N, C-alpha and C positions, 0 to 999 in steps of 0.2 A: 400299535406298538407303544405309543406314549402312554396309553391308559395302563397297559401291562407293566411298563417301567415304574409308573408312579405307584401301582398297587404294591409291586415288589418292594419299593423303596419305603412305603408305609409300614409294610411288615416288618422289614429290617429295623426300621426306627423304633417300632413297637417292641422288638425283640431286645433292642439295645437298652431300652428303658427298663426291661424285666431283668436283664442279665447283670447280676451283681459283680460278675468277674471283669467287666469292662472298665471299672474304676481304677484309675492309676496305673495302667498296664506297663508304663515304662520305668516305674520306680522299683528299687530293690526289694522292698517289702510291700505287698500289696494286700489291701483289704478285699474281703469277699463281696463287699458292696452293702450299704445302707438299704433298708427296704423304703421305697418310695411311699410317702404319706397315703397317696390315694389307693395303693395297693393293700393296706393293712386289713381292709374290710373283707377282701377275698382270700387272704393268705390263711392257711390252715393253722399256722402257728397264732397264738393269742398276740395281741398288741403288745403286751408286757414282754412275752418271749422274744418277739422281734427286736425290741429295744435292748434287751439283754444280749441278744446275738451282736448287735452293733457295739455294745459296750465291751464284750469279749474281744471282739476283733481289734478294736482300738487299743485295748490294754495289752493284748498280745503283741501287737505290732510294735507298740512303745518299748515293751521290755525285750523283745527280740533286737530291735535296733540299738538299744542301749548296751546290749551284750555283744553284739557282732557288727553292728554298723553296716557298710556296704560290702562286707565280705560274702554275704549270701543273698540269694533271690529267693524269697519266700512269698507265697500267697496263703493267706490266713483266711478262711471261710468257715463261718459259724452258722449252724442251722439246728435250731432247736437245742441250743447249747451243746451240740457235738461239733468238734472242730475238725476240719480237714486241712492238713499241711501238705502243700505241693510246692515244688521248685527245686533249686539246687543249693548244695552246700559243699564246701571244700573237703571235709572229712567226716567219718563217723561219729567222731566225738561231738562235732556240732550238731549232727542229725539228733543225737541222743539228747543233748543239751537243749536244744530248742523244744523238742517235745516235753522235757520236764518243765521248762519255762511256761508253755502253754497249759499244760496239766495243772500248774499252780495258779492260774488265773481264776479269779472268783466266778462262781457259777458254771464252770466248766464240767460237764458230766462225763465225756470221753473224748479222746484224740485219735483220729486216724492219721498215722504218719506215713506219708507217701513221698517224702523228700528223697532226692537221688544225690548221690555222691559224685559230683561231676562239676565241670566249669560251668559258670552261669550261662544261660541262653542269650542269644543275641537279640537286639531289638527287633530285627526282621522276624525271628521266630516268634517273639512275643506278640507282634502285630498280627501274625498268621493265626496264632492261638485266639486272639481276640476276634478275628474274622470268623474262625470256626465256631467260637461260642456264639456270635451273633447268628450264624447259619442254623445252628442246632435250635436256638431259642426261637427263631422265625418258624421253623418246622414244627416245633411244639405248638406255637400260637396257631399255626394252620390246621392242627389236628382237632377235628370236631369233637372227638370222644375224650379229650383230655383237658384238664385245667392247667394251662401253662404256668400259672402263678404257684402252683404246687411244687414246682421244680426249681432247684438251684443248679446252674450249669458253670463248671469250672474246666477249662482247658489249659493243658501244660504239655508242652512238646507233642502236639497233636493227639494226646491222650484226653478224652472227655471223661469228666467225673459228674455223676448226676446224684444229687442229694434231694430229700424231701419226704414229707409224710404222704405215703401212697399205699395203694392197694397192689397185690400182686399183679393183677391184670394191668394196672397203670404203669407199673415198673417195667413189665415185659413190652408194653407198647412204646414207652419212651425209649427204651433201649434199642428197640428195632428202628425207631425213627432216627436216633443218633447214629447208629451203625451205617445208615444210608446216606449221611451227610459226606460229601466229597471231602477228603483230607483227613478224616478221623481214622487212626490207626488202632484204637482200643477204646472200649467203654467200660469204665469202673463205676459200679453201682454202690453207693454209700447211703442207703436207705432205711427209714423206719416204716415198718409194714404195718397197715390198717386192715381191718376186715371192713366189709360193706356195712356192718352194723356199726363199727366204730365211727365211720364217716356220718352215718345217720344221727349219732349221739353227740357229735362234737360240739355242735352249737347249743346243746341243751345241758351238757355236763362238763366239769373240769377235764381238761386234756391231760391223758397220761403220756409219758415218755416211754416209747418202746425201745428195745435194745437195738443198738445200730449194728447193721450187717454190711459187709463189704464183698462185692463179687467182681472178679475181673472177667470181662466179656471181650473176647478177641473179635476182630471184624476184618473182613477181607476187602473192605473199602480201600481204594488206592489212595497212597499218601502223596501229596503234592510236594 
Protein backbone atom coordinates (compact mmCIF):
# COMPACT_ATOMS: atom_id res chain seq x y z
CA UNK A 1 0.00 0.00 0.00
CA UNK A 2 2.81 2.42 0.86
CA UNK A 3 4.55 1.65 -2.44
CA UNK A 4 1.34 2.38 -4.34
CA UNK A 5 0.84 5.65 -2.47
CA UNK A 6 4.43 6.71 -3.13
CA UNK A 7 4.09 5.89 -6.81
CA UNK A 8 0.86 7.87 -7.05
CA UNK A 9 2.44 10.82 -5.25
CA UNK A 10 5.43 10.77 -7.63
CA UNK A 11 3.09 10.83 -10.61
CA UNK A 12 1.11 13.73 -9.19
CA UNK A 13 4.30 15.66 -8.44
CA UNK A 14 5.52 15.09 -11.98
CA UNK A 15 2.18 16.27 -13.29
CA UNK A 16 2.36 19.36 -11.12
CA UNK A 17 5.76 20.18 -12.56
CA UNK A 18 4.37 19.86 -16.07
CA UNK A 19 1.08 21.66 -15.48
CA UNK A 20 1.49 25.33 -16.24
CA UNK A 21 -1.92 26.18 -14.84
CA UNK A 22 -0.84 25.45 -11.28
CA UNK A 23 1.12 28.67 -10.90
CA UNK A 24 -0.55 31.40 -8.83
CA UNK A 25 -3.99 29.81 -8.74
CA UNK A 26 -5.25 32.10 -5.97
CA UNK A 27 -4.42 35.39 -7.68
CA UNK A 28 -6.98 37.39 -9.70
CA UNK A 29 -4.94 37.16 -12.90
CA UNK A 30 -3.07 33.93 -13.55
CA UNK A 31 -0.20 33.09 -15.87
CA UNK A 32 -0.53 29.95 -17.93
CA UNK A 33 2.86 28.95 -16.58
CA UNK A 34 6.47 29.33 -17.62
CA UNK A 35 8.11 26.34 -19.28
CA UNK A 36 10.56 24.51 -17.08
CA UNK A 37 14.13 24.77 -18.33
CA UNK A 38 14.59 21.01 -18.37
CA UNK A 39 11.43 20.54 -20.42
CA UNK A 40 12.47 22.71 -23.35
CA UNK A 41 14.35 19.87 -25.00
CA UNK A 42 11.21 17.71 -25.30
CA UNK A 43 8.61 20.43 -25.90
CA UNK A 44 7.44 20.52 -29.51
CA UNK A 45 7.71 24.28 -29.50
CA UNK A 46 11.12 25.73 -30.16
CA UNK A 47 12.95 27.19 -27.17
CA UNK A 48 12.46 30.62 -28.71
CA UNK A 49 8.70 30.16 -28.98
CA UNK A 50 8.51 28.95 -25.39
CA UNK A 51 10.25 32.12 -24.24
CA UNK A 52 7.89 34.21 -26.40
CA UNK A 53 4.92 32.47 -24.80
CA UNK A 54 6.21 33.35 -21.34
CA UNK A 55 6.71 36.96 -22.42
CA UNK A 56 3.22 37.13 -23.93
CA UNK A 57 1.67 35.89 -20.69
CA UNK A 58 3.59 38.38 -18.56
CA UNK A 59 2.77 41.34 -20.80
CA UNK A 60 -0.88 40.37 -21.08
CA UNK A 61 -1.26 39.95 -17.32
CA UNK A 62 0.38 43.31 -16.63
CA UNK A 63 -1.84 45.13 -19.13
CA UNK A 64 -5.03 43.46 -17.93
CA UNK A 65 -4.19 44.22 -14.31
CA UNK A 66 -3.44 47.83 -15.20
CA UNK A 67 -6.84 48.19 -16.86
CA UNK A 68 -9.08 46.14 -14.55
CA UNK A 69 -7.20 45.45 -11.32
CA UNK A 70 -8.90 42.94 -9.04
CA UNK A 71 -12.33 43.29 -10.65
CA UNK A 72 -11.68 40.27 -12.86
CA UNK A 73 -10.30 36.75 -12.47
CA UNK A 74 -8.38 35.86 -15.62
CA UNK A 75 -6.17 32.94 -16.65
CA UNK A 76 -3.80 33.83 -19.49
CA UNK A 77 -2.29 30.83 -21.26
CA UNK A 78 -0.10 31.22 -24.34
CA UNK A 79 0.93 28.19 -26.40
CA UNK A 80 2.81 28.68 -29.65
CA UNK A 81 1.78 32.37 -29.50
CA UNK A 82 -1.93 31.53 -29.39
CA UNK A 83 -3.56 32.83 -26.23
CA UNK A 84 -6.39 31.17 -24.33
CA UNK A 85 -8.38 33.40 -21.97
CA UNK A 86 -10.43 31.75 -19.24
CA UNK A 87 -11.96 33.08 -16.06
CA UNK A 88 -14.67 35.52 -15.04
CA UNK A 89 -15.47 39.15 -15.80
CA UNK A 90 -18.25 41.43 -14.49
CA UNK A 91 -19.73 42.40 -17.87
CA UNK A 92 -19.51 41.88 -21.63
CA UNK A 93 -17.59 45.12 -22.12
CA UNK A 94 -14.77 43.81 -19.95
CA UNK A 95 -14.77 40.53 -21.87
CA UNK A 96 -14.35 42.35 -25.17
CA UNK A 97 -11.88 44.85 -23.73
CA UNK A 98 -9.60 42.15 -22.35
CA UNK A 99 -9.58 40.32 -25.66
CA UNK A 100 -8.52 43.52 -27.43
CA UNK A 101 -5.77 44.12 -24.87
CA UNK A 102 -4.36 40.63 -25.35
CA UNK A 103 -4.67 40.73 -29.13
CA UNK A 104 -2.51 43.86 -29.05
CA UNK A 105 0.35 42.18 -27.18
CA UNK A 106 3.48 41.72 -29.26
CA UNK A 107 3.81 38.35 -31.05
CA UNK A 108 0.25 37.18 -30.33
CA UNK A 109 -1.10 35.32 -33.37
CA UNK A 110 -4.65 34.66 -32.19
CA UNK A 111 -6.86 34.76 -29.10
CA UNK A 112 -9.40 32.19 -27.94
CA UNK A 113 -11.72 34.09 -25.60
CA UNK A 114 -13.66 31.82 -23.26
CA UNK A 115 -14.20 34.36 -20.48
CA UNK A 116 -17.52 34.06 -18.66
CA UNK A 117 -19.63 37.01 -17.56
CA UNK A 118 -20.28 36.06 -13.95
CA UNK A 119 -18.95 36.66 -10.41
CA UNK A 120 -15.40 35.59 -9.71
CA UNK A 121 -15.05 31.99 -8.59
CA UNK A 122 -14.28 31.12 -4.99
CA UNK A 123 -10.90 29.99 -3.70
CA UNK A 124 -12.41 26.55 -3.12
CA UNK A 125 -13.44 26.29 -6.78
CA UNK A 126 -10.01 27.39 -7.97
CA UNK A 127 -8.33 24.88 -5.68
CA UNK A 128 -10.55 22.15 -7.10
CA UNK A 129 -9.66 23.27 -10.63
CA UNK A 130 -5.97 23.03 -9.75
CA UNK A 131 -6.53 19.53 -8.40
CA UNK A 132 -8.34 18.49 -11.59
CA UNK A 133 -5.50 19.88 -13.70
CA UNK A 134 -3.04 17.79 -11.70
CA UNK A 135 -5.13 14.66 -12.15
CA UNK A 136 -5.43 15.18 -15.90
CA UNK A 137 -1.70 15.79 -16.20
CA UNK A 138 -0.96 12.68 -14.13
CA UNK A 139 -3.19 10.64 -16.42
CA UNK A 140 -1.40 12.00 -19.49
CA UNK A 141 1.97 11.16 -17.92
CA UNK A 142 0.76 7.60 -17.32
CA UNK A 143 -0.34 7.17 -20.95
CA UNK A 144 2.45 5.27 -22.68
CA UNK A 145 1.32 6.27 -26.18
CA UNK A 146 1.39 10.04 -25.57
CA UNK A 147 4.05 12.65 -24.88
CA UNK A 148 2.62 14.52 -21.90
CA UNK A 149 4.95 17.48 -22.49
CA UNK A 150 3.14 18.12 -25.80
CA UNK A 151 -0.01 19.21 -23.96
CA UNK A 152 -0.96 22.25 -21.93
CA UNK A 153 -3.82 21.69 -19.48
CA UNK A 154 -5.97 24.48 -18.03
CA UNK A 155 -9.04 23.99 -15.83
CA UNK A 156 -11.71 26.58 -15.10
CA UNK A 157 -14.92 25.76 -13.22
CA UNK A 158 -14.41 22.02 -13.86
CA UNK A 159 -13.99 22.60 -17.61
CA UNK A 160 -10.68 21.25 -18.92
CA UNK A 161 -8.95 23.00 -21.83
CA UNK A 162 -6.32 21.11 -23.81
CA UNK A 163 -3.74 22.93 -25.91
CA UNK A 164 -0.78 21.67 -27.90
CA UNK A 165 0.87 20.76 -31.19
CA UNK A 166 -0.56 17.29 -31.74
CA UNK A 167 -1.79 14.81 -34.30
CA UNK A 168 -5.47 13.91 -34.66
CA UNK A 169 -4.79 10.59 -32.92
CA UNK A 170 -3.06 12.30 -30.00
CA UNK A 171 -5.89 14.82 -29.70
CA UNK A 172 -8.52 12.09 -29.57
CA UNK A 173 -6.53 10.04 -27.07
CA UNK A 174 -5.86 12.98 -24.74
CA UNK A 175 -9.51 14.03 -24.92
CA UNK A 176 -10.64 10.54 -23.94
CA UNK A 177 -8.20 10.56 -21.02
CA UNK A 178 -9.38 13.97 -19.78
CA UNK A 179 -13.01 12.93 -20.08
CA UNK A 180 -12.34 9.98 -17.80
CA UNK A 181 -11.01 12.10 -14.93
CA UNK A 182 -13.38 12.45 -11.99
CA UNK A 183 -14.79 15.97 -11.67
CA UNK A 184 -14.40 17.01 -15.32
CA UNK A 185 -17.65 18.44 -16.71
CA UNK A 186 -16.46 19.28 -20.23
CA UNK A 187 -13.33 19.14 -22.38
CA UNK A 188 -12.49 22.00 -24.75
CA UNK A 189 -9.81 21.28 -27.35
CA UNK A 190 -7.69 24.21 -28.54
CA UNK A 191 -5.15 22.40 -30.69
CA UNK A 192 -2.87 22.97 -33.64
CA UNK A 193 -2.99 19.77 -35.65
CA UNK A 194 0.05 18.09 -37.15
CA UNK A 195 0.40 15.16 -39.52
CA UNK A 196 2.70 12.25 -38.78
CA UNK A 197 5.03 13.59 -41.46
CA UNK A 198 5.02 16.98 -39.73
CA UNK A 199 6.21 15.34 -36.53
CA UNK A 200 8.99 13.54 -38.37
CA UNK A 201 10.20 16.81 -39.88
CA UNK A 202 9.91 19.03 -36.81
CA UNK A 203 13.48 18.55 -35.64
CA UNK A 204 14.95 18.99 -39.11
CA UNK A 205 13.13 22.05 -40.43
CA UNK A 206 11.62 25.34 -39.18
CA UNK A 207 8.30 24.80 -37.45
CA UNK A 208 5.24 26.36 -39.01
CA UNK A 209 2.26 27.53 -37.05
CA UNK A 210 -0.98 25.78 -37.93
CA UNK A 211 -4.41 27.43 -37.57
CA UNK A 212 -5.88 27.09 -34.11
CA UNK A 213 -9.07 25.07 -33.77
CA UNK A 214 -11.44 24.93 -30.84
CA UNK A 215 -13.78 22.02 -30.18
CA UNK A 216 -16.14 21.62 -27.24
CA UNK A 217 -16.39 18.02 -26.06
CA UNK A 218 -19.09 17.25 -23.54
CA UNK A 219 -18.38 14.50 -21.04
CA UNK A 220 -20.64 12.38 -18.92
CA UNK A 221 -18.10 12.25 -16.10
CA UNK A 222 -19.73 13.16 -12.78
CA UNK A 223 -18.96 16.59 -11.36
CA UNK A 224 -17.94 16.76 -7.74
